[in-house]
C-alpha positions in Angstrom: -7.5 19.0 -5.7 -11.2 18.8 -5.5 -11.4 20.9 -8.3 -8.9 19.0 -10.2 -11.0 15.8 -9.5 -14.0 17.2 -10.8 -12.1 17.9 -13.9 -10.7 14.5 -14.6 -14.0 12.9 -13.7 -15.6 14.6 -17.0 -12.5 13.8 -18.8 -10.7 11.1 -18.0 -7.9 11.3 -20.7 -7.1 14.5 -18.8 -5.8 12.1 -15.8 -3.6 9.6 -18.4 -2.2 12.6 -19.8 -1.4 14.5 -17.1 -0.4 11.5 -14.6 3.3 11.2 -15.7 4.0 14.9 -14.6 2.1 14.7 -11.5 3.9 11.1 -10.8 7.5 13.1 -11.5 6.4 15.8 -9.3 5.7 13.4 -6.2 8.6 11.4 -6.7 11.0 14.9 -6.3 9.1 15.2 -3.0 9.9 11.5 -1.9 13.8 11.2 -2.2 15.5 7.8 -2.7 18.5 7.0 -0.3 21.8 6.8 -2.0 23.0 3.1 -3.1 19.3 2.0 -3.7 19.1 0.2 -6.7 15.6 -1.3 -8.4 15.7 -4.1 -10.9 12.5 -3.8 -13.2 10.2 -7.3 -13.3 7.9 -8.1 -16.2 7.0 -11.6 -16.3 3.9 -13.3 -17.8 2.0 -15.8 -16.0 -1.7 -17.8 -16.2 -4.0 -15.5 -16.1 -2.0 -12.1 -16.6 1.3 -10.2 -16.2 3.2 -9.4 -13.2 5.0 -6.1 -13.2 7.0 -4.2 -10.8 10.3 -3.7 -9.4 12.7 -5.3 -7.0 13.9 -2.5 -4.7 17.3 -3.4 -2.8 20.7 -2.1 -1.8 24.0 -2.7 -3.8 25.7 -4.4 -0.8 25.6 -5.0 2.7 22.4 -5.6 4.8 19.9 -6.3 2.9 21.7 -5.8 -0.3 21.2 -7.5 -3.4 18.0 -8.8 -5.2 16.2 -10.8 -2.9 16.5 -14.7 -3.6 14.2 -17.2 -1.5 17.3 -19.6 -0.8 18.6 -16.6 1.6 15.4 -17.5 3.6 15.5 -13.6 4.4 12.1 -11.6 4.4 11.1 -9.4 1.9 8.5 -6.5 1.8 5.7 -6.9 -0.9 4.7 -3.3 -1.3 1.2 -1.9 -2.6 1.3 1.7 -3.4 -1.8 3.9 -3.1 -3.4 7.4 -4.5 -6.9 6.4 -5.3 -6.3 3.6 -7.8 -5.7 6.2 -10.7 -2.0 7.9 -9.7 1.2 7.0 -8.4 3.3 4.1 -9.3 6.3 2.0 -8.1 8.6 5.1 -8.7 6.7 7.6 -7.0 6.9 5.2 -3.8 10.1 4.0 -4.6 11.9 6.6 -2.1 9.2 5.9 0.8 10.1 1.9 0.3 13.6 2.1 0.1 13.6 4.4 3.6 11.6 1.9 4.9 13.2 -1.3 4.1 16.7 -0.1 4.5 16.0 0.7 8.0 14.6 -3.0 8.4 17.7 -4.4 6.5 15.5 -6.5 3.9 14.7 -6.0 0.3 11.2 -5.6 -1.2 9.0 -6.4 -4.3 7.1 -2.9 -5.4 3.8 -4.1 -7.4 3.1 -2.1 -10.7 -0.5 -2.8 -10.8 -3.3 -1.9 -13.4 -5.1 1.3 -12.5 -8.4 3.6 -13.6 -9.4 5.0 -15.7 -8.0 2.9 -18.3 -8.5 -0.5 -16.1 -11.6 -0.8 -14.0 -12.4 -2.4 -10.3 -11.3 -5.4 -9.7 -8.0 -5.4 -11.8 -6.0 -4.0 -9.3 -7.0 -6.5 -6.7 -6.4 -9.4 -9.5 -2.9 -8.1 -10.0 -2.3 -7.9 -6.3 -3.2 -11.4 -5.9 -1.6 -12.5 -9.0 1.8 -10.7 -7.5 1.5 -12.4 -4.2 1.2 -15.7 -5.6 4.0 -15.3 -8.1 6.2 -14.5 -5.1 5.1 -17.9 -3.7 5.6 -19.7 -7.1 9.3 -18.3 -7.4 10.1 -20.2 -4.0 9.1 -17.3 -1.3 7.6 -18.9 1.8 4.7 -16.9 2.9 6.3 -16.5 6.3 9.3 -14.6 4.3 6.7 -11.9 3.1 5.4 -9.0 4.7 3.1 -7.0 3.0 3.2 -3.2 3.2 1.0 -0.7 1.8 -0.6 2.9 1.8 -4.2 4.4 1.1 -5.7 2.4 -1.8 -2.6 -0.2 -1.1 -4.3 -0.8 2.1 -7.5 -1.6 0.4 -5.8 -4.3 -1.6 -4.0 -5.7 1.3 -7.4 -6.4 2.9 -8.7 -7.9 -0.3 -5.3 -10.1 -0.6 -6.1 -11.3 3.0 -9.9 -12.4 2.2 -8.6 -13.8 -1.4 -5.8 -15.6 0.7 -8.2 -17.2 3.1 -11.0 -18.1 0.6 -8.3 -19.9 -1.8 -6.6 -21.8 1.0 -3.2 -19.8 0.5 -1.1 -19.1 3.2 -0.9 -15.6 4.6 1.7 -13.1 4.9 4.0 -12.8 7.7 3.0 -9.2 9.0 1.0 -6.5 7.8 1.8 -2.8 7.9 -0.4 0.1 6.7 -0.1 3.4 6.5 -3.5 5.6 6.2 -5.3 2.4 4.6 -8.5 3.0 2.8 -11.1 1.0 3.7 -14.6 2.4 2.5 -14.3 2.8 -1.3 -17.3 4.9 -1.3 -15.5 7.6 0.8 -18.4 7.9 3.2 -16.5 7.5 6.4 -14.2 10.5 4.9 -16.9 12.9 4.2 -18.5 12.3 7.7 -15.4 12.9 9.4 -15.3 16.3 7.4 -18.7 17.0 8.3 -17.5 17.0 11.8 -14.6 19.5 10.8 -11.4 17.3 10.2 -9.6 19.1 7.2 -6.4 17.0 5.7 -3.3 19.1 4.7 -2.6 17.0 2.3 -6.0 15.3 0.3 -9.5 16.9 -0.4 -12.0 14.5 0.3 -14.1 15.6 -2.7 -11.5 15.1 -5.3 -10.2 12.0 -4.0 -13.7 10.3 -4.1 -13.4 11.7 -7.8 -10.3 10.1 -8.4 -11.4 6.6 -6.9 -14.7 6.8 -9.0 -12.4 6.5 -12.3 -11.2 3.3 -11.1 -14.5 1.8 -9.0 -16.9 3.2 -11.8 -20.3 1.3 -10.9 -19.1 -1.2 -9.1 -21.4 -2.3 -5.9 -19.9 -0.8 -2.9 -21.0 -3.8 -0.7 -19.4 -6.0 -2.7 -17.2 -8.1 -0.6 -13.9 -7.1 -2.4 -15.0 -3.6 -2.3 -16.0 -3.6 1.6 -13.8 -6.2 2.9 -14.9 -8.4 5.8 -12.9 -10.2 8.1 -14.1 -13.6 10.2 -12.7 -15.1 12.9 -11.9 -18.3 11.1 -9.1 -16.1 9.3 -5.5 -16.8 9.9 -4.7 -12.8 10.2 -1.2 -11.8 10.5 -0.1 -9.3 13.3 -0.5 -5.8 11.8 0.8 -2.2 12.4 -1.7 1.0 11.2 -0.4 4.5 11.1 -2.2 7.2 10.7 -2.4 11.0 10.6 -5.0 12.6 13.3 -5.5 15.2 11.0 -6.4 13.4 7.6 -10.1 12.5 6.3 -9.3 8.9 5.9 -8.3 8.2 10.0 -11.7 6.5 10.3 -11.0 3.8 7.7 -7.8 3.5 9.4 -9.7 2.8 13.2 -12.3 0.7 11.2 -9.6 -1.6 9.9 -8.2 -1.8 13.1 -11.4 -2.9 14.9 -12.3 -5.4 12.2 -9.1 -7.1 13.0 -9.4 -7.0 16.5 -12.9 -8.6 16.3 -11.7 -11.3 14.0 -9.2 -12.1 16.6 -6.2 -10.6 15.0 -3.5 -8.5 16.6 -3.2 -5.0 15.6 -1.6 -1.7 16.6 -3.0 1.7 15.6 -0.7 4.6 16.2 -2.0 8.0 15.6 0.3 10.6 14.7 -0.7 14.1 16.0 -1.0 17.0 13.4 -0.6 14.5 10.3 -2.1 14.3 7.0 -2.6 11.4 4.5 0.6 9.1 4.1 2.7 11.7 5.6 5.3 9.2 5.9 6.1 9.6 2.3 7.3 13.4 2.7 10.3 13.9 4.8 10.8 17.1 3.7 7.5 18.4 5.1 7.4 17.2 8.8 10.2 15.2 11.2 7.4 13.0 11.9 7.4 11.5 8.6 11.2 9.9 9.5 10.0 9.1 12.9 6.7 6.9 11.8 8.9 5.3 9.1 11.7 4.3 11.6 8.8 2.8 13.6 7.2 0.8 10.8 10.3 -0.6 10.0 11.2 -1.6 13.7 8.1 -3.5 13.2 8.9 -4.9 10.0 12.5 -5.9 11.2 10.9 -7.6 14.3 8.9 -9.9 12.2 11.5 -10.4 9.7 13.8 -13.4 9.0 17.3 -12.6 8.6 19.6 -13.8 5.5 20.6 -16.8 6.4 23.8 -16.1 4.4 25.0 -13.0 6.6 
């Protein structure tokens, strides 16, 4: 991955050309449960467009496209992978397994990525998507935000934006291997102490991320998000693999949440790498971690009043 990252950094068009094949391969490694249904969304709104997909079951608990009228909770999912690859399709299996266990539906955001789009396009799309859900009639107390890797960074940006704009915060937050430091210095320092991630390489990952962040100031408050005690912070679950290079990013977010007066549970899964929850074929811990995250989501969910 390090060599691939250096090549695409020199030739960003190579990434654009190879992204579909990479995404197809990742989709095969993260199977979608039977009876999963998706409904695409393309909605023009003030300031841009909201793209993504509803992920739901045909029938039963969590069945049908979620509606505000049901009063039930939904997951607003923010996929990861360095702001340059992946999509709702690559993460469809993970999101479907997560929400199926929790018994609710979800909206998975398709945000803009590099190298075609630069920072803060993805963050702007995330904020727009959240407010679109509110405009559809969903109450913030119905929304549980979940995300992995770069999606965790987007979730933190969303919390800070909501606070600044006086927008109500989501009911809860569930993060898998979240990114905090977009310079990747925390990851480099961890690798320097001997940590070797079985899934990603720090040099290649930082190269990928640079295709999106470009020359953005790493200390900008939307790059290195800060949390303060005056924020209304949702209860949070963070899962991270003990062998991954972004483990200190997860620990930093956990500490920031606690220092700002929030509640946070940090689970470190022994022997696991980056976003291991996505790959049930690779390790049995993947399925167990997803179930625990689903239990957390279910514990903070409002059930469908019609069921």
